[in-house]
PAVEX-116822 format. One record per residue (C-alpha): residue number from 1; residue in three letters; chain; x, y, z. Coordinates in steps of 0.25 Angstrom, whole numbers, plus 2048, in hexadecimal, padded with zeros to 3 digits. Each point is the difference from the previous one (the first is absolute). Layout:
REM PAVEX-116822
{num: NUM, residu: Ala, chaine: A, x: X, y: Y, z: Z}
...
This chain:
REM PAVEX-116822
{num: 1, residu: Unk, chaine: A, x: 83E, y: 818, z: 791}
{num: 2, residu: Unk, chaine: A, x: 7F3, y: 802, z: 807}
{num: 3, residu: Unk, chaine: A, x: 805, y: 7F9, z: 80D}
{num: 4, residu: Unk, chaine: A, x: 80C, y: 809, z: 800}
{num: 5, residu: Unk, chaine: A, x: 7F8, y: 80C, z: 800}
{num: 6, residu: Unk, chaine: A, x: 7F6, y: 7FB, z: 80B}
{num: 7, residu: Unk, chaine: A, x: 80C, y: 7FD, z: 808}
{num: 8, residu: Unk, chaine: A, x: 806, y: 80E, z: 7FF}
{num: 9, residu: Unk, chaine: A, x: 7F3, y: 806, z: 803}
{num: 10, residu: Unk, chaine: A, x: 7FE, y: 7F7, z: 80C}
{num: 11, residu: Unk, chaine: A, x: 80E, y: 803, z: 806}
{num: 12, residu: Unk, chaine: A, x: 7FE, y: 80F, z: 7FD}
{num: 13, residu: Unk, chaine: A, x: 7F4, y: 801, z: 808}
{num: 14, residu: Unk, chaine: A, x: 806, y: 7F7, z: 80B}
{num: 15, residu: Unk, chaine: A, x: 80C, y: 809, z: 801}
{num: 16, residu: Unk, chaine: A, x: 7F7, y: 80C, z: 800}
{num: 17, residu: Unk, chaine: A, x: 7F7, y: 7FB, z: 80B}
{num: 18, residu: Unk, chaine: A, x: 80C, y: 7FA, z: 808}
{num: 19, residu: Unk, chaine: A, x: 806, y: 80E, z: 800}
{num: 20, residu: Unk, chaine: A, x: 7F4, y: 806, z: 806}
{num: 21, residu: Unk, chaine: A, x: 7FF, y: 7F6, z: 80A}
{num: 22, residu: Unk, chaine: A, x: 80F, y: 800, z: 803}
{num: 23, residu: Unk, chaine: A, x: 800, y: 80F, z: 803}
{num: 24, residu: Unk, chaine: A, x: 7F4, y: 7FF, z: 809}
{num: 25, residu: Unk, chaine: A, x: 806, y: 7F4, z: 807}
{num: 26, residu: Unk, chaine: A, x: 80D, y: 807, z: 802}
{num: 27, residu: Unk, chaine: A, x: 7F9, y: 80C, z: 806}
{num: 28, residu: Unk, chaine: A, x: 7F8, y: 7F8, z: 80A}
{num: 29, residu: Unk, chaine: A, x: 80D, y: 7F9, z: 804}
{num: 30, residu: Unk, chaine: A, x: 807, y: 80E, z: 802}
{num: 31, residu: Unk, chaine: A, x: 7F4, y: 805, z: 808}
{num: 32, residu: Unk, chaine: A, x: 7FD, y: 7F3, z: 809}
{num: 33, residu: Unk, chaine: A, x: 80D, y: 7F8, z: 7FE}
{num: 34, residu: Unk, chaine: A, x: 7FD, y: 7F6, z: 80C}
{num: 35, residu: Unk, chaine: A, x: 7F2, y: 7FE, z: 7FE}
{num: 36, residu: Unk, chaine: A, x: 802, y: 7FE, z: 7F1}
{num: 37, residu: Unk, chaine: A, x: 80A, y: 7F5, z: 802}
{num: 38, residu: Unk, chaine: A, x: 7FA, y: 7F9, z: 80B}
{num: 39, residu: Unk, chaine: A, x: 7FA, y: 7F2, z: 7FE}
{num: 40, residu: Unk, chaine: A, x: 7F9, y: 7F8, z: 80B}
{num: 41, residu: Unk, chaine: A, x: 804, y: 7F1, z: 800}
{num: 42, residu: Unk, chaine: A, x: 7F4, y: 7F7, z: 7FE}
{num: 43, residu: Unk, chaine: A, x: 805, y: 7F2, z: 803}
{num: 44, residu: Unk, chaine: A, x: 7F3, y: 7FB, z: 805}
{num: 45, residu: Unk, chaine: A, x: 7F3, y: 7FF, z: 7F8}
{num: 46, residu: Unk, chaine: A, x: 7F5, y: 809, z: 806}
{num: 47, residu: Unk, chaine: A, x: 7F5, y: 7F8, z: 808}
{num: 48, residu: Unk, chaine: A, x: 7F5, y: 804, z: 7F6}
{num: 49, residu: Unk, chaine: A, x: 807, y: 7F7, z: 7F5}
{num: 50, residu: Unk, chaine: A, x: 7FE, y: 7F4, z: 809}
{num: 51, residu: Unk, chaine: A, x: 7F1, y: 803, z: 803}
{num: 52, residu: Unk, chaine: A, x: 7FA, y: 7F2, z: 7FF}
{num: 53, residu: Unk, chaine: A, x: 7F2, y: 805, z: 7FB}
{num: 54, residu: Unk, chaine: A, x: 807, y: 804, z: 7F3}
{num: 55, residu: Unk, chaine: A, x: 804, y: 7F2, z: 7FD}
{num: 56, residu: Unk, chaine: A, x: 80C, y: 7F6, z: 800}
{num: 57, residu: Unk, chaine: A, x: 80E, y: 803, z: 7FB}
{num: 58, residu: Unk, chaine: A, x: 804, y: 7F6, z: 7F6}
{num: 59, residu: Unk, chaine: A, x: 80A, y: 7FE, z: 7F4}
{num: 60, residu: Unk, chaine: A, x: 7FF, y: 7FA, z: 7F2}
{num: 61, residu: Unk, chaine: A, x: 80A, y: 7FD, z: 7F6}
{num: 62, residu: Unk, chaine: A, x: 7FF, y: 804, z: 7F1}
{num: 63, residu: Unk, chaine: A, x: 80A, y: 7FC, z: 7F5}
{num: 64, residu: Unk, chaine: A, x: 808, y: 80D, z: 803}
{num: 65, residu: Unk, chaine: A, x: 7FF, y: 803, z: 80F}
{num: 66, residu: Unk, chaine: A, x: 7FA, y: 7FF, z: 80E}
{num: 67, residu: Unk, chaine: A, x: 7F3, y: 808, z: 802}
{num: 68, residu: Unk, chaine: A, x: 7FB, y: 804, z: 80E}
{num: 69, residu: Unk, chaine: A, x: 7F1, y: 801, z: 801}
{num: 70, residu: Unk, chaine: A, x: 7F5, y: 802, z: 80B}
{num: 71, residu: Unk, chaine: A, x: 7F3, y: 7F7, z: 7FE}
{num: 72, residu: Unk, chaine: A, x: 7F3, y: 802, z: 807}
{num: 73, residu: Unk, chaine: A, x: 7F4, y: 7F7, z: 7FE}
{num: 74, residu: Unk, chaine: A, x: 7FD, y: 7F1, z: 7FD}
{num: 75, residu: Unk, chaine: A, x: 808, y: 7F9, z: 7F5}
{num: 76, residu: Unk, chaine: A, x: 7F3, y: 7FA, z: 7FA}
{num: 77, residu: Unk, chaine: A, x: 7FB, y: 80E, z: 7FC}
{num: 78, residu: Unk, chaine: A, x: 803, y: 807, z: 7F3}
{num: 79, residu: Unk, chaine: A, x: 80E, y: 807, z: 800}
{num: 80, residu: Unk, chaine: A, x: 800, y: 80F, z: 801}
{num: 81, residu: Unk, chaine: A, x: 80F, y: 805, z: 7FD}
{num: 82, residu: Unk, chaine: A, x: 804, y: 80E, z: 804}
{num: 83, residu: Unk, chaine: A, x: 80C, y: 807, z: 7FA}
{num: 84, residu: Unk, chaine: A, x: 805, y: 80C, z: 806}
{num: 85, residu: Unk, chaine: A, x: 807, y: 80D, z: 7FA}
{num: 86, residu: Unk, chaine: A, x: 80C, y: 809, z: 803}
{num: 87, residu: Unk, chaine: A, x: 805, y: 802, z: 80B}
{num: 88, residu: Unk, chaine: A, x: 7F6, y: 7F6, z: 807}
{num: 89, residu: Unk, chaine: A, x: 800, y: 7F1, z: 803}
{num: 90, residu: Unk, chaine: A, x: 7F5, y: 7F6, z: 804}
{num: 91, residu: Unk, chaine: A, x: 7FC, y: 809, z: 80C}
{num: 92, residu: Unk, chaine: A, x: 7FA, y: 80A, z: 7F7}
{num: 93, residu: Unk, chaine: A, x: 7F4, y: 7F7, z: 7FE}
{num: 94, residu: Unk, chaine: A, x: 7FD, y: 7FF, z: 80F}
{num: 95, residu: Unk, chaine: A, x: 7F2, y: 806, z: 7FE}
{num: 96, residu: Unk, chaine: A, x: 7FC, y: 7F6, z: 7F6}
{num: 97, residu: Unk, chaine: A, x: 807, y: 7F3, z: 806}
{num: 98, residu: Unk, chaine: A, x: 7F6, y: 7FE, z: 80B}
{num: 99, residu: Unk, chaine: A, x: 7F4, y: 806, z: 7F8}
{num: 100, residu: Unk, chaine: A, x: 800, y: 7F5, z: 7F5}
{num: 101, residu: Unk, chaine: A, x: 806, y: 7F4, z: 808}
{num: 102, residu: Unk, chaine: A, x: 7F2, y: 7FA, z: 802}
{num: 103, residu: Unk, chaine: A, x: 7FE, y: 7FF, z: 7F1}
{num: 104, residu: Unk, chaine: A, x: 80E, y: 7FE, z: 7FB}
{num: 105, residu: Unk, chaine: A, x: 80D, y: 7FA, z: 803}
{num: 106, residu: Unk, chaine: A, x: 807, y: 80E, z: 800}
{num: 107, residu: Unk, chaine: A, x: 80E, y: 800, z: 7FD}
{num: 108, residu: Unk, chaine: A, x: 809, y: 80D, z: 801}
{num: 109, residu: Unk, chaine: A, x: 80E, y: 7FE, z: 7FA}
{num: 110, residu: Unk, chaine: A, x: 80D, y: 808, z: 801}
{num: 111, residu: Unk, chaine: A, x: 804, y: 802, z: 7F2}
{num: 112, residu: Unk, chaine: A, x: 80E, y: 7FD, z: 7FD}
{num: 113, residu: Unk, chaine: A, x: 80A, y: 80A, z: 806}
{num: 114, residu: Unk, chaine: A, x: 7F6, y: 803, z: 80B}
{num: 115, residu: Unk, chaine: A, x: 7FE, y: 7FB, z: 80F}
{num: 116, residu: Unk, chaine: A, x: 804, y: 7F2, z: 802}
{num: 117, residu: Unk, chaine: A, x: 800, y: 7FC, z: 7F2}
{num: 118, residu: Unk, chaine: A, x: 80E, y: 7FE, z: 7F8}
{num: 119, residu: Unk, chaine: A, x: 807, y: 80C, z: 7FB}
{num: 120, residu: Unk, chaine: A, x: 807, y: 7FD, z: 7F3}
{num: 121, residu: Unk, chaine: A, x: 80C, y: 809, z: 7FD}
{num: 122, residu: Unk, chaine: A, x: 800, y: 809, z: 7F4}
{num: 123, residu: Unk, chaine: A, x: 7F6, y: 807, z: 7F8}
{num: 124, residu: Unk, chaine: A, x: 7FC, y: 7F6, z: 7F5}
{num: 125, residu: Unk, chaine: A, x: 7F9, y: 7F6, z: 80A}
{num: 126, residu: Unk, chaine: A, x: 7F6, y: 80B, z: 802}
{num: 127, residu: Unk, chaine: A, x: 7FA, y: 800, z: 7F2}
{num: 128, residu: Unk, chaine: A, x: 7F1, y: 7FE, z: 7FE}
{num: 129, residu: Unk, chaine: A, x: 803, y: 7F2, z: 7FA}
{num: 130, residu: Unk, chaine: A, x: 806, y: 7FB, z: 80D}
{num: 131, residu: Unk, chaine: A, x: 7F5, y: 807, z: 809}
{num: 132, residu: Unk, chaine: A, x: 7F5, y: 7FA, z: 7F8}
{num: 133, residu: Unk, chaine: A, x: 807, y: 7F2, z: 800}
{num: 134, residu: Unk, chaine: A, x: 800, y: 801, z: 810}
{num: 135, residu: Unk, chaine: A, x: 7F1, y: 801, z: 800}
{num: 136, residu: Unk, chaine: A, x: 7FF, y: 7F5, z: 7F5}
{num: 137, residu: Unk, chaine: A, x: 808, y: 7F7, z: 809}
{num: 138, residu: Unk, chaine: A, x: 7FA, y: 804, z: 80D}
{num: 139, residu: Unk, chaine: A, x: 7F2, y: 7FC, z: 7FD}
{num: 140, residu: Unk, chaine: A, x: 802, y: 7F1, z: 7FE}
{num: 141, residu: Unk, chaine: A, x: 80A, y: 801, z: 80C}
{num: 142, residu: Unk, chaine: A, x: 7F5, y: 804, z: 809}
{num: 143, residu: Unk, chaine: A, x: 7F8, y: 7F4, z: 7FB}
{num: 144, residu: Unk, chaine: A, x: 7F6, y: 807, z: 7F6}
{num: 145, residu: Unk, chaine: A, x: 7FE, y: 801, z: 7F1}
{num: 146, residu: Unk, chaine: A, x: 7FB, y: 80E, z: 800}
{num: 147, residu: Unk, chaine: A, x: 7FD, y: 80C, z: 809}
{num: 148, residu: Unk, chaine: A, x: 7F9, y: 80D, z: 802}
{num: 149, residu: Unk, chaine: A, x: 80B, y: 80A, z: 7FE}
{num: 150, residu: Unk, chaine: A, x: 801, y: 80D, z: 808}
{num: 151, residu: Unk, chaine: A, x: 80B, y: 809, z: 7FE}
{num: 152, residu: Unk, chaine: A, x: 804, y: 80F, z: 802}
{num: 153, residu: Unk, chaine: A, x: 80B, y: 809, z: 7FA}
{num: 154, residu: Unk, chaine: A, x: 80C, y: 7F8, z: 7FC}
{num: 155, residu: Unk, chaine: A, x: 7F8, y: 7F3, z: 803}
{num: 156, residu: Unk, chaine: A, x: 7F5, y: 806, z: 7F6}
{num: 157, residu: Unk, chaine: A, x: 80A, y: 801, z: 7F5}
{num: 158, residu: Unk, chaine: A, x: 804, y: 7F2, z: 802}
{num: 159, residu: Unk, chaine: A, x: 7F2, y: 7FB, z: 801}
{num: 160, residu: Unk, chaine: A, x: 7FB, y: 807, z: 7F3}
{num: 161, residu: Unk, chaine: A, x: 80C, y: 7F9, z: 7F8}
{num: 162, residu: Unk, chaine: A, x: 7FD, y: 7F3, z: 807}
{num: 163, residu: Unk, chaine: A, x: 7F1, y: 800, z: 7FD}
{num: 164, residu: Unk, chaine: A, x: 804, y: 803, z: 7F1}
{num: 165, residu: Unk, chaine: A, x: 80A, y: 7F4, z: 800}
{num: 166, residu: Unk, chaine: A, x: 7F9, y: 7F6, z: 809}
{num: 167, residu: Unk, chaine: A, x: 7F1, y: 802, z: 7FF}
{num: 168, residu: Unk, chaine: A, x: 7FC, y: 7F2, z: 804}
{num: 169, residu: Unk, chaine: A, x: 807, y: 803, z: 80E}
{num: 170, residu: Unk, chaine: A, x: 7F8, y: 80C, z: 803}
{num: 171, residu: Unk, chaine: A, x: 7F1, y: 7FE, z: 804}
{num: 172, residu: Unk, chaine: A, x: 7FE, y: 80F, z: 803}
{num: 173, residu: Unk, chaine: A, x: 809, y: 80C, z: 800}
{num: 174, residu: Unk, chaine: A, x: 800, y: 80B, z: 80A}
{num: 175, residu: Unk, chaine: A, x: 80A, y: 80C, z: 7FD}
{num: 176, residu: Unk, chaine: A, x: 802, y: 80C, z: 80A}
{num: 177, residu: Unk, chaine: A, x: 806, y: 80D, z: 7FB}
{num: 178, residu: Unk, chaine: A, x: 809, y: 7F9, z: 7F6}
{num: 179, residu: Unk, chaine: A, x: 7FF, y: 804, z: 7F1}
{num: 180, residu: Unk, chaine: A, x: 7FE, y: 7F6, z: 7F4}
{num: 181, residu: Unk, chaine: A, x: 80E, y: 800, z: 7FA}
{num: 182, residu: Unk, chaine: A, x: 7FB, y: 804, z: 7F2}
{num: 183, residu: Unk, chaine: A, x: 7F7, y: 80B, z: 805}
{num: 184, residu: Unk, chaine: A, x: 80C, y: 805, z: 808}
{num: 185, residu: Unk, chaine: A, x: 809, y: 800, z: 7F4}
{num: 186, residu: Unk, chaine: A, x: 7F6, y: 808, z: 7F8}
{num: 187, residu: Unk, chaine: A, x: 7FD, y: 80A, z: 80B}
{num: 188, residu: Unk, chaine: A, x: 80F, y: 803, z: 803}
{num: 189, residu: Unk, chaine: A, x: 802, y: 802, z: 7F1}
{num: 190, residu: Unk, chaine: A, x: 7F4, y: 80A, z: 7FF}
{num: 191, residu: Unk, chaine: A, x: 7FF, y: 806, z: 80E}
{num: 192, residu: Unk, chaine: A, x: 80B, y: 809, z: 806}
{num: 193, residu: Unk, chaine: A, x: 7F8, y: 7FF, z: 80D}
{num: 194, residu: Unk, chaine: A, x: 803, y: 7F1, z: 801}
{num: 195, residu: Unk, chaine: A, x: 80E, y: 801, z: 7FB}
{num: 196, residu: Unk, chaine: A, x: 804, y: 80A, z: 80B}
{num: 197, residu: Unk, chaine: A, x: 7F8, y: 7F9, z: 80A}
{num: 198, residu: Unk, chaine: A, x: 809, y: 7F4, z: 7FD}
{num: 199, residu: Unk, chaine: A, x: 80D, y: 808, z: 803}
{num: 200, residu: Unk, chaine: A, x: 804, y: 7F6, z: 80B}
{num: 201, residu: Unk, chaine: A, x: 801, y: 7F4, z: 7F6}
{num: 202, residu: Unk, chaine: A, x: 80C, y: 808, z: 7F9}
{num: 203, residu: Unk, chaine: A, x: 806, y: 804, z: 80E}
{num: 204, residu: Unk, chaine: A, x: 800, y: 7F1, z: 804}
{num: 205, residu: Unk, chaine: A, x: 809, y: 7FD, z: 7F4}
{num: 206, residu: Unk, chaine: A, x: 80C, y: 806, z: 807}
{num: 207, residu: Unk, chaine: A, x: 809, y: 7F7, z: 809}
{num: 208, residu: Unk, chaine: A, x: 801, y: 802, z: 80F}
{num: 209, residu: Unk, chaine: A, x: 7F9, y: 80E, z: 801}
{num: 210, residu: Unk, chaine: A, x: 7F2, y: 7FB, z: 800}
{num: 211, residu: Unk, chaine: A, x: 803, y: 7F6, z: 80B}
{num: 212, residu: Unk, chaine: A, x: 807, y: 80A, z: 808}
{num: 213, residu: Unk, chaine: A, x: 7F5, y: 80B, z: 7FF}
{num: 214, residu: Unk, chaine: A, x: 7F5, y: 7F6, z: 804}
{num: 215, residu: Unk, chaine: A, x: 808, y: 7FB, z: 80C}
{num: 216, residu: Unk, chaine: A, x: 806, y: 80D, z: 806}
{num: 217, residu: Unk, chaine: A, x: 7F9, y: 806, z: 80C}
{num: 218, residu: Unk, chaine: A, x: 7FD, y: 7F2, z: 805}
{num: 219, residu: Unk, chaine: A, x: 7F8, y: 7FC, z: 7F3}
{num: 220, residu: Unk, chaine: A, x: 7F8, y: 80D, z: 800}
{num: 221, residu: Unk, chaine: A, x: 7FE, y: 7FE, z: 7F1}
{num: 222, residu: Unk, chaine: A, x: 7F8, y: 7F4, z: 803}
{num: 223, residu: Unk, chaine: A, x: 7F8, y: 807, z: 80B}
{num: 224, residu: Unk, chaine: A, x: 7FD, y: 80C, z: 7F6}
{num: 225, residu: Unk, chaine: A, x: 7FA, y: 7F6, z: 7F6}
{num: 226, residu: Unk, chaine: A, x: 7F6, y: 7FC, z: 809}
{num: 227, residu: Unk, chaine: A, x: 7FE, y: 80C, z: 809}
{num: 228, residu: Unk, chaine: A, x: 805, y: 80B, z: 7F7}
{num: 229, residu: Unk, chaine: A, x: 7F7, y: 80C, z: 7FC}
{num: 230, residu: Unk, chaine: A, x: 7FF, y: 7FD, z: 7F2}
{num: 231, residu: Unk, chaine: A, x: 802, y: 7F1, z: 7FD}
{num: 232, residu: Unk, chaine: A, x: 7FC, y: 7FB, z: 80D}
{num: 233, residu: Unk, chaine: A, x: 7F3, y: 7FA, z: 806}
{num: 234, residu: Unk, chaine: A, x: 7F4, y: 809, z: 802}
{num: 235, residu: Unk, chaine: A, x: 7FD, y: 7F8, z: 80C}
{num: 236, residu: Unk, chaine: A, x: 80D, y: 800, z: 807}
{num: 237, residu: Unk, chaine: A, x: 7FB, y: 7F8, z: 80C}
{num: 238, residu: Unk, chaine: A, x: 7FF, y: 7F4, z: 7F7}
{num: 239, residu: Unk, chaine: A, x: 80F, y: 7FF, z: 800}
{num: 240, residu: Unk, chaine: A, x: 804, y: 801, z: 80F}
{num: 241, residu: Unk, chaine: A, x: 80E, y: 802, z: 806}
{num: 242, residu: Unk, chaine: A, x: 801, y: 7F1, z: 801}
{num: 243, residu: Unk, chaine: A, x: 7FC, y: 7FE, z: 7F2}
{num: 244, residu: Unk, chaine: A, x: 80B, y: 80A, z: 7FB}
{num: 245, residu: Unk, chaine: A, x: 80A, y: 7F8, z: 808}
{num: 246, residu: Unk, chaine: A, x: 7FC, y: 7F4, z: 7F9}
{num: 247, residu: Unk, chaine: A, x: 802, y: 806, z: 7F2}
{num: 248, residu: Unk, chaine: A, x: 80E, y: 806, z: 805}
{num: 249, residu: Unk, chaine: A, x: 804, y: 7F3, z: 805}
{num: 250, residu: Unk, chaine: A, x: 7FC, y: 7FA, z: 7F3}
{num: 251, residu: Unk, chaine: A, x: 809, y: 80A, z: 7F8}
{num: 252, residu: Unk, chaine: A, x: 80C, y: 7FE, z: 80A}
{num: 253, residu: Unk, chaine: A, x: 802, y: 7F2, z: 7FD}
{num: 254, residu: Unk, chaine: A, x: 80D, y: 7FD, z: 7F9}
{num: 255, residu: Unk, chaine: A, x: 7FF, y: 803, z: 7F1}
{num: 256, residu: Unk, chaine: A, x: 7F1, y: 803, z: 801}
{num: 257, residu: Unk, chaine: A, x: 800, y: 80E, z: 7FC}
{num: 258, residu: Unk, chaine: A, x: 809, y: 7FE, z: 7F4}
{num: 259, residu: Unk, chaine: A, x: 7F8, y: 7F4, z: 7FC}
{num: 260, residu: Unk, chaine: A, x: 7F3, y: 808, z: 801}
{num: 261, residu: Unk, chaine: A, x: 805, y: 80C, z: 7F8}
{num: 262, residu: Unk, chaine: A, x: 806, y: 7F6, z: 7F5}
{num: 263, residu: Unk, chaine: A, x: 7F1, y: 7FD, z: 7FC}
{num: 264, residu: Unk, chaine: A, x: 801, y: 80F, z: 7FA}
{num: 265, residu: Unk, chaine: A, x: 80E, y: 7FE, z: 7FB}
{num: 266, residu: Unk, chaine: A, x: 7FC, y: 7F3, z: 7F8}
{num: 267, residu: Unk, chaine: A, x: 7F3, y: 806, z: 7FB}
{num: 268, residu: Unk, chaine: A, x: 807, y: 80B, z: 7F8}
{num: 269, residu: Unk, chaine: A, x: 80D, y: 7F8, z: 7FC}
{num: 270, residu: Unk, chaine: A, x: 7F9, y: 7F3, z: 7FC}
{num: 271, residu: Unk, chaine: A, x: 7F3, y: 805, z: 7F9}
{num: 272, residu: Unk, chaine: A, x: 7F6, y: 7F5, z: 7FF}
{num: 273, residu: Unk, chaine: A, x: 7F9, y: 7FC, z: 7F3}
{num: 274, residu: Unk, chaine: A, x: 7F1, y: 803, z: 804}
{num: 275, residu: Unk, chaine: A, x: 7F7, y: 7F5, z: 7FD}
{num: 276, residu: Unk, chaine: A, x: 7F5, y: 803, z: 7F5}
{num: 277, residu: Unk, chaine: A, x: 7F6, y: 7F7, z: 806}
{num: 278, residu: Unk, chaine: A, x: 7F5, y: 806, z: 808}
{num: 279, residu: Unk, chaine: A, x: 7FD, y: 7FC, z: 80E}
{num: 280, residu: Unk, chaine: A, x: 7F4, y: 7F6, z: 801}
{num: 281, residu: Unk, chaine: A, x: 7FF, y: 7FE, z: 80F}
{num: 282, residu: Unk, chaine: A, x: 7F5, y: 809, z: 807}
{num: 283, residu: Unk, chaine: A, x: 807, y: 80C, z: 805}
{num: 284, residu: Unk, chaine: A, x: 7FE, y: 80A, z: 80B}
{num: 285, residu: Unk, chaine: A, x: 808, y: 80D, z: 800}
{num: 286, residu: Unk, chaine: A, x: 800, y: 807, z: 80D}
{num: 287, residu: Unk, chaine: A, x: 806, y: 80E, z: 800}
{num: 288, residu: Unk, chaine: A, x: 803, y: 80A, z: 80B}
{num: 289, residu: Unk, chaine: A, x: 7FB, y: 80D, z: 7FA}
{num: 290, residu: Unk, chaine: A, x: 80B, y: 808, z: 807}
{num: 291, residu: Unk, chaine: A, x: 80C, y: 7F9, z: 7FB}
{num: 292, residu: Unk, chaine: A, x: 80B, y: 80A, z: 7FD}
{num: 293, residu: Unk, chaine: A, x: 809, y: 7F6, z: 7F9}
{num: 294, residu: Unk, chaine: A, x: 7F7, y: 7FB, z: 7F5}
{num: 295, residu: Unk, chaine: A, x: 7F6, y: 808, z: 7F8}
{num: 296, residu: Unk, chaine: A, x: 7F1, y: 7FC, z: 802}
{num: 297, residu: Unk, chaine: A, x: 7FF, y: 800, z: 7F1}
{num: 298, residu: Unk, chaine: A, x: 807, y: 7F3, z: 800}
{num: 299, residu: Unk, chaine: A, x: 7F2, y: 7FA, z: 805}
{num: 300, residu: Unk, chaine: A, x: 7FA, y: 804, z: 7F2}
{num: 301, residu: Unk, chaine: A, x: 800, y: 7F9, z: 7F3}
{num: 302, residu: Unk, chaine: A, x: 803, y: 7F2, z: 805}
{num: 303, residu: Unk, chaine: A, x: 7F5, y: 7F9, z: 7F9}
{num: 304, residu: Unk, chaine: A, x: 809, y: 7FD, z: 7F4}
{num: 305, residu: Unk, chaine: A, x: 80A, y: 7F9, z: 809}
{num: 306, residu: Unk, chaine: A, x: 7F7, y: 7F9, z: 809}
{num: 307, residu: Unk, chaine: A, x: 7F3, y: 7F8, z: 7FC}
{num: 308, residu: Unk, chaine: A, x: 7F9, y: 801, z: 80D}
{num: 309, residu: Unk, chaine: A, x: 804, y: 80C, z: 808}
{num: 310, residu: Unk, chaine: A, x: 7FA, y: 807, z: 80C}
{num: 311, residu: Unk, chaine: A, x: 806, y: 80D, z: 806}
{num: 312, residu: Unk, chaine: A, x: 7FD, y: 805, z: 80E}
{num: 313, residu: Unk, chaine: A, x: 805, y: 80D, z: 804}
{num: 314, residu: Unk, chaine: A, x: 803, y: 802, z: 80F}
{num: 315, residu: Unk, chaine: A, x: 7FE, y: 80E, z: 805}
{num: 316, residu: Unk, chaine: A, x: 809, y: 805, z: 80B}
{num: 317, residu: Unk, chaine: A, x: 80B, y: 7F6, z: 7FD}
{num: 318, residu: Unk, chaine: A, x: 80E, y: 802, z: 7FC}
{num: 319, residu: Unk, chaine: A, x: 809, y: 7F6, z: 7F7}
{num: 320, residu: Unk, chaine: A, x: 800, y: 7F7, z: 80D}
{num: 321, residu: Unk, chaine: A, x: 7F1, y: 7FD, z: 7FE}
{num: 322, residu: Unk, chaine: A, x: 7FF, y: 7F3, z: 807}
{num: 323, residu: Unk, chaine: A, x: 806, y: 806, z: 80C}
{num: 324, residu: Unk, chaine: A, x: 7FA, y: 80D, z: 7FF}
{num: 325, residu: Unk, chaine: A, x: 7F1, y: 7FC, z: 7FE}
{num: 326, residu: Unk, chaine: A, x: 800, y: 7F1, z: 804}
{num: 327, residu: Unk, chaine: A, x: 7F1, y: 800, z: 803}
{num: 328, residu: Unk, chaine: A, x: 7FC, y: 806, z: 7F2}
{num: 329, residu: Unk, chaine: A, x: 80B, y: 7F7, z: 7F9}
{num: 330, residu: Unk, chaine: A, x: 7FB, y: 7F3, z: 807}
{num: 331, residu: Unk, chaine: A, x: 7F1, y: 804, z: 7FC}
{num: 332, residu: Unk, chaine: A, x: 804, y: 801, z: 7F2}
{num: 333, residu: Unk, chaine: A, x: 808, y: 7F3, z: 800}
{num: 334, residu: Unk, chaine: A, x: 7F4, y: 7F9, z: 806}
{num: 335, residu: Unk, chaine: A, x: 7F6, y: 806, z: 7F6}
{num: 336, residu: Unk, chaine: A, x: 809, y: 7FC, z: 7F4}
{num: 337, residu: Unk, chaine: A, x: 803, y: 7F2, z: 805}
{num: 338, residu: Unk, chaine: A, x: 7F1, y: 7FD, z: 803}
{num: 339, residu: Unk, chaine: A, x: 7FD, y: 804, z: 7F2}
């Protein structure tokens, strides 16, 4: 009975937010019909994605699928595994990949559904169990028995769960603007602010409309996420026009945008059973203070879930903290990794 009530509430909010977005979208099409429906073809990857200083493009195979990654640094060094969020891909770690390659084998993956990695069809393949399974299989496929795990946004949601389930595989955990799942659950239940900040999660439950809205006006929805006045970077120059082309190119791949949004659809339709075990790996939480999607209150009260937790707040940084303030983020990472 409880699951039926939750489903009714979820779809009620989904339809409500969908109606608001649909009205606004229709108005934009009426006012600017040509601009709204124009999409540039991007058959060739931007040159910035083939910058050799960032690393080598490679592939690994897990039990489920093929995963693309970019690696920098010698294979005889410890593994630093970088896991991106939505709507990013490996390239969102460009400011960290060169910085840490002297001390680590830095590997930035494209999660399933993103970039050059496989894109399973349907919603069920994007549940948290599949996503943590990808990391579990990727580490030995890269030739390692454990790693320093660094993750942001959706990658952070996966990394929290992964550290609970596979602590032996995580030497140290670095999370960026991604809430611990139990802390997020409690805050949404008790805070109207975070509940309404998460409106897009309900909107993304709808079929077709989210993909159309994000792709219209030549993927202006993707540009707005990074350069928009509210959610966008505070230091916009850190995502150049070429960088935006890279993110748009990533979203334009066949099936990619639907796969990316299916993370959200799976999260509300296949609710995971949260592990009761606390995280034992030493953990650093880096948080951009000006995140408009996640309440800064999510950085509080984590001691009950993580044995060894350090929290570093980054002023003048948005949700996209590792791209917004890379120098401060890298400095915090160095301090944590060097003990």
